[in-house]
N, C-alpha and C positions, 0 to 999 in steps of 0.2 A: 245398767242395773241388773237386768236379767242374767247377764254374763257373770257378774260378781256373785249373784245368788247361786248359780250353778257351781261355780268354783268353790264357794264356801261349803255347799252341800257335799261335793265330792271330797273335800278335805275331811269332813266328818265321817263320810262313808269309809274312806281309807283307814281312818283310825279304828273304826268299829267293824271292819270287814270280817266275815267268818274265816276261820283258819283254812278251811278247805279251798277257798278261792285261790290260795297261793300254793297249796301243797299237794293236791291230788290230781290225777290224770283222768279219772272217770267220775261220773255222777250217776245218781239213781235215775233209771229210766221211767220209774213210776211217776215222776213229776216232770216229764219231758214229752213234748209234742213236736216230733221232727218237722212236721209241716209248718210249725210256727217258730222254728229255731231263730233265736235272737229277738224276734219281734215280741213274743210273749213275755220274755224276760224284761225287755225295755218298756213295754206297756205298763207293767206293774211297777217297774223301777221309777218311771215317770210319775206314777201315782204317789209313790213314797216321797219323791222330790217335791211334788205340789203340797204334800202334807208336812214337809220338812221332817220326815221320819227317817232317821238313820240308825235306829236301834239294831243291834246285832241280830236279835231274834227275828225282826222284820226282814232284814237282808237275807237271813238264813232260810226264810220261807218263800223266797222268790222262786219261780219256776226255773228249772235247769235251762241255761242258755243254749248249750250244746251238750251232747252226751259224752264228748271226749274233747279235752282241751287242745288237741291237735287242730280241731276244726274251729275253735273259738271258745270263749269262756266269759264269766261275768266281767272281769277286768277289761278284756278286749272290747266287749260290748259297751262298757261305760266310756272307755277312751273314744270309741267311734261315735258315741252319742254326743260327747262333749265337742269333738272336732266338727261334727255335722252342724251343731247349733251355732258354732262360731262362724260357719260359712254358709248358713241358710240352706242346708241340704237335709234330705231325709237321712236318718242314721243308716238305712240300708245301703246308701250310696258311698259310705265310708268303710273301708276294709283294711285292717292292719295285717301285716305279714312279718314273720321273723326274717324272711329273705328280702334283700334289696334288689333282686333281679326278677323274682317270680311274678310280681304284679305286671311288669312289662311283658313277660312271656304270656301272661293270660290274655292281654290285649292282642298280641301278635297271633296267638293261636286262634282266637275267634275271627280275626280279620282274614287269616289264611283260609279258614273254612268258608268264610262269607265272600271271599274274593274282593276284599276292601283294602284300599291303600292305607298305609300308616306312616306318619312322620314323627320322629322322636327328637324333641328339642331339649337342649340343656345349656346352661350358662357357663359354669366353671369346669366341671368334670363329670364324666359318667361314673356310675358305681364301679368300684375296683374290679369286680369280676365280670363285668359286661364285655363280651367278646362278639362283636358284630359279625365277623367273618364266620365263626363257628355256628352262630345262630342261623345264618343264612344257609350254610353248606350242610350242616348235620340236621337241624331242626326243620329246615325248609321254610323258615319265616322270611318275609320280604318287608323291607322298610327303608325309609330315607332317614339319615342321621344328620342333624344340623346343630352347630353351636351358635348361640345368639348371645347378645350382651344383656338383654332384658326381655321379659315376656311381651312387651309392647312391640318388639321388633319382628314378631312372627307375621308371616305373609299368609294370605288365604290359601287353603289347601283342600283338595277334593278327597276327603277321607278322614281318618282319625288323627287328631293331634295329641300326642303324649308329651307332657312337660315334666322334666325331672329336676327336682330342686334338692340341693344338698347344702345346708348351712347350719350353724350352731343352734339357732332357734328353729328346729326343724318342723315344728307344728304351727309356726307363723306362716299361713298360706295366703298367697295373693291370687285368688281364683278369677282369672280373666274369662269372659264369656267365650273367647275364641279357643280356650283350652278344653278339650273333651275329657282328658284324664290327667289329673295332677298327682304326681307321685313325689312324696317328700321322704327322705331317708336319713337315717342316723347310723354311723358306723358300728355302734354297740347295740342299739335297740332293734333295728329293723326298718320297716317302712310302712307308710300309710298311703293308700291310693284313694283319691276322691273322684267319683264319677259325676261329671258335670252335664247338666242339660237333659231335658225330657227325651231327646233323640237317642241318648245313650243308656236309657233305663234297662234295655234288654241285655246289657253287658254285665249287670250286677250278679246275676246267678252264675254266669260263666266265670267271672273272676272268683267268686266264692267257691266254685267247683275246683278250680286250680288250687286254691288254698286247701281244699278238702283232700285232694288226690295227689298232688305233686310236691307239696311243701307243708308248712304249718302256719297257724296264726302267730302273731307276736306273742311270746311266752308271757305267763302271768307276771313273773318278776320284772320283765322288761316293760310290760304295760303299766305296772305300778310306778316304775321310774318315769315313763312318759307322762303319766297323769300328774306326778309330782312336778315335773318340768312345766306342765301347762299351768299349774296353779301357784307355782313358786319359782320365779326366775333364778333365785339363788340356790336352788336344789343342786346338789352334787351327786352324780350317778355313782353308786357303790362300785368299787374296783376290787377284783379278785387278784391278789398278788401271786397266787399259786397256779396260774393258768398253764404255764409250760410244764410244771411238775405234775399237775393233774393229767394233762394230755399224755405225757410220757408214761405215767402209771397206768392209765386206762388202756393204752395201746399194748403195753407189756402184759397186762392182765388178760386182755382179749386173746392174745397169742397163746398164753398159757392155757386158758380155758378151751380153746379150739384146737390146740396142738398144731398150730400153724406158724410158719415163720414169715408169712407174707406181710406186706404193709397192712395195718389195720386202719380202716376208715370209719369215722364216726359222724353220723348225720343227725339232723334235727328230729327225725322220726324214722320208723321202719319204711314207710312209703317214700320219704325223701331219699332214703338209701336205695330203695328199689328203682326209683326214677333215674338216679345216677347210674345204676347198673345197666338199665335198659339203654339209656342214651350213650353210655360208654361203649357198650357192645355194638350198637348201631354205627358209631363212629369207627370202631375197629373194622367192622364188616365193610364199610364204604372204602376204607383204605386197602384192606387185604383182598377183598373179593368184589371189586367195583362192578356195579351193574347187576349183581345177583340179588334174588329175592331173599328177604329175611322173614323167618317164621318164629314167632313166639308161641311156644306150646304151653298151654295153661289149663289146669283143671277148671271146668265150667262152674263147679259149685264151691270153689275155694273162697277164701276171704274176699268180700266184695270189692275192697280197695285194690287188690291185686288184679282182679278181673277187669275192673273198670279202667284202671290206669293203663293196662296193656292195650285195651281197645281204643283208648283215647290217643295213645302214641301211634297206633296203627292208622287211625283216622287221618293223621297229619302227613303221612308219608306213603307215597304210591307203592313202594316196593316192600312195605312191612305189612304182614298179616298176622292174625291170631288164629291158632289151630287148637281145637278142644282136645284135652287129654282126660280120658275117663279113668278115674282112680279109685272110686269108692264103691261100696256095696258089692254088686256082682262083678264089678270090673277090677281086673288086676293091673296095678300100675306098670309093672314090668312088661306085660303083654301089650298094654296100650302104647307104651313108649316104643316098643319094637315095631309095631304097626305104623305108627306115625313117622318114625325115623326112616323106615323103608320107603314110604311114600315121598317124603321130603328129599331123600337121596335121589330118587328117580327124577325129581324135578330140578336137581342140581341147585337146591336152595340152602340157606344157612339156618341150622336148627339151634334155637335157644330154648331150653326147657326150664320153666319155673314150677317147682313142686314143693309141697310141704311134707316133711317126714318128722313125726307122724302126720297123717292127713287131718284136715279140719273140715267137718266136725267129727268124723267117724273114728278118729284116733287109730288109724291103721298104719302098719309099717310093712313095706314090701320086703321080699326076699333080697337082701342086700348083695349077695353073691351073684344072683341072677341079674340084678340091676346093673352091677359093674360089668357083667358080660355083655349085656345089651348095649350099654353106653360105649363100650370099648370095641364093639364089632365093626370091622371094616365094611363099608357099603360102597356101592358104585352107582354112578349116574346111568341114564339110559344109553349113553354113548360109550359106557365102559370105563370112564375116568373114575378115579377115587373120589368119593363124595366128601364134603366138608364134615369133620367130626363135630359132635354137639358140644355145647357148653351147658353144664348142669347147674342151674341156679337154685340153690337149696335154701328154702325158708326153714330155719331151725328154731323158730320162736317157741314151739311147744317143748323142745328138748335141746336147748343150746349147749348142754354139757356133753353131748355125744361127739366123739372124735370121728371125723370123716376125712380130714385134709392132710394129716401128717404122713411122712414117708412110708410108714407101715400101716396106714389106715386104709379102709376099704375103697375109697375113691381117690387115692393118691395118683393113680395113673390116668384118670379121666379129668378133663378140664372142668373144675368145679369151683364155684364161688358160693360161700355160705353167708347168710345174713340173718339178723334177728331184730325184732322190735324191742327197743329198750324200755318201753313202758311196762313190760311184763317182768320176767325174772331179772334182767340186768339191773333195773333200778328199783324193783319192788313197788312199782306204781307211783314213783316220786318224780319222774320226768319221762318225756316221750322219745329221747334220743335212741337211734338204732345204729347198728354197726355191721360191717362186712369184712370178710377176709377171704383169701383164696389159697389154693395149693400152688406148688411150684410151677405147674403148667399154665398158670394164669397171671404171671408177673406183669406181662405187657398189658393185659386187660385191666389189671388193677390201676395202672397208670392212667389209662383212659377214663376209668370210673372216677378216679380222684379228680381229674380235670373237669368232668361234668358236675361233680358234687360242688366244686368250687364255682363253676360258671353259674350254677343255679343259686349260689350263696346259701346252700342248704347244710353247711357244716353244723355240728352241735354247738350250742352256745357255751360260754364259759361256765355258767351255772349248771348246765346239763352235764358238762365234763366233771364238775365238782361232785355232783350227785353220783355219777357213775364211779368216780374214784373211791367214794365211800362205800358204795353198794356192791360193786362187782366182786370184790374179794370173798364175800360171803355167799355168792350166788349158788354155787354147787351144793353147799350145805342146806340152803333154803329149799332147793329143788328136792333133795332127799327127804327133808321133813314134810314138805307139802305132798310128795308122793305117798309117804307113809299114811298120812291122814286120808288121802283120796282112796288108796287101796282099802283101808278099813271101812270107809263109807260105802264103797262099791260092794264089798263083801256083805255088809249089813243089808243093803238094798236087795241083793240076790236072795238073802235069807227071808226077808219079810214080804218081798214082792217078786217071787220067782217068775211070774208071767211077763215082767218087764224085760225088754231087750236092752242090754247095756253094752256100749262100745267102749272098750278100754284095752290097754295093752295086756298081754298075757304075762304070767309070772316069768316065763322063759325070756320074753323080750325085756322085761325089767332087769333080769340077770345080765343082759347084754348092755345095760345102761339106759334103756328107754324108760324113763321114769317121769312121765308127764303128771301134772296135777289136774288134768282135764278129762272128763268122760262125757259121753252123750247117753241120754236116757230116752228110750222109746217106750212110752207108757202103754199098758194094755188097753185095748179099746173094745167097743161093741157097737152093734148097729146092723140093720138089714141090708145095707148097700155100702159100697166103697165110700161114697160121699158122706153117708151118715157116720161111718166109722172114723173117717178123717176129721169131720166136724167135732165128734165126741172127743177125739184125742187132743185136738187143738185147744178145746175148752179145758180139758183136764190139765194140759201143760200149764196154762195160766192159773188154774186153781192151785196147783202145787206151788208155783213160784210166789203167788200172792200170799199163800199161807206162810211160806218160809220168811218172806220179808216183813210180814205183819207180826209174826210171833217172835222173830229174832232180828228186829230192825237195827240193832247195834252191830250185827255181824253179817247177816244175809242181805245182799244187795242185788237188785235187778239191773245188771249191767254186763257189758261184754268182756270185762277184763279178766285176767288171771295172772299168776305170778306175783300177786300182791303180798304184803307183809302179814296182813291179818284178814280173817273173815272168809266168807263163802260167796261165790258169785254165780248168778243164774241168768241164763239168756235163752232165747229161741233164735238160732242162727238165721232163719228165714226172714225174721223181722229186725235183725240187727246187723250182724257182720255180713250177711248176704243181701244187704239192702238193694244193691244194683245188679244182683245176679238174676239171670232169666228165671221166670216163675217155675218152670218145669224142673229146674236144677236146685231149687231151694229145699232146705231141710227143716220141716216143722217138727222138730224134736227139742228136748230140753238139753242144753249144754251146761254142765256144772263144773266149777273149779274150786278147789280148797287151798287155803294158804297154810304156811307153816304153823301159824298160830290161829287156832279156831276152837270153839267150844263144840267138839264133835258129839259129845253125849247129848247136848241140847238139840243139835240137828237131827240126831237119830230119833229122839223122842218125838219131835214135830213130824218127822217123816212117818213114823209109826202111826201117829194120829191120823195123818192123811190116808194111809192104807186102810185103817180101820173104818174110815168113813166112805170108802169107795162103794 
């Protein structure tokens, strides 16, 4: 009876769901408590269920489940809530993925670090992309693989038992007490993993963190289909007839935008793409330079996901390390790269550099001619042998329109791979898919990256491809329009608050094509000591942001995004994008981005009011 009541309630919720649940990639951080991600949403959702309240206004007022749909969202939480109640589990113990491989990798990763054995059981077949040999050889994961006829056939095992289920009614789960982790998957929708038993409770956060850093949650559209399947056996999953046409169009458009002729790879998110890049490069290094150490060179204050993911990869492999690259403020990127590459060459190690141009959050662009010279320089090991040349992995999310990779472009002669987060400019905030391309010197590397993108089942979904097919062709024009608004707002702030320090590209750099829509704002401060001045500035940051989102709630949002179609976005990197960055490397400044369509005059007025009340 309780089951039918939940199904009926969900049916009504789906009819009345707020449009944003299905159509946007970021939510307002002013109604989000990261420490209570998912639980706060579900606690209040449960209260609405008990009251049988499914009014759109009530659903719209629920706390934000996650600040970014890559990590989770209202529909993924509701799906997990329903599956959990069907199986007498806490909703925290049910986690949905867009990938059908990543949940297994999450268990294998934790058990590798814990020194615990794993057996993977399946009845009919493994997920299409599961490659046991590569997972053992490249990722370092250890496990036993067994095919059985039915779950009852499993024998006692000293370690974790993972059971993989693949059948038409993929959410019909038979959760035996001997199964530690039950993963059920669907070829179109993704997978759901159930964490069974008190003894496995400490895996929940680890699995969630893999979803956060190496892949994405089941997408809103696919969660909607999964929920409809749960409450209506006759439900037919919508099919997109233009899948191949969209894929071809997206790949061709990416090549045009980047001036690249390489294979264009499209992933479920920017971090999914980055993970495939890292693992593909590790694979290549193990084959081409067996036994040599691998060094991922990463700015310590860059986007937290990049930093965290690099360190997570390094933690699993003895011969992989992360080396800090100081790029912002008083540090020059080119000089820092030169110093790091000299040191790595002397160690006869393999250098892979991950860097953003412009940098985040200081929006700085290095001298590109000097960058090319430093990356092209021949270096030698201590024994006098020629050192391995670097691969430059360029995060172009701020300025995806700038050409680096073509035959006549600045980095054509350096092994360079470029990637971008699709939730920003490529999709205008309508999906999370990311992409990567390379220059002619990286063709073999791109094959390896494609292999690991497939292995992790992290390719873009059909709907994500559809969104990109519609949005990518207008991207460069949207970048121009957003830059124009941003430049005007920056000039206005210079005029009304000259004491503020603004980090933005110069007019000269803009002439070269670097036209981001993001700038950072270091507000003037006061106080008798450094700590007083810092505290005052941090309070002032929040005062400004709260004023903006209160006075212009229809346009100003407190969230990390940019490249959106409309509005103005405000964040403090130290408390958002740099969430996992070391405290000393965090930036307690305001980062602002403007869209192509924004009420600039209203934003100027509110900012002027802020200045007058300082």
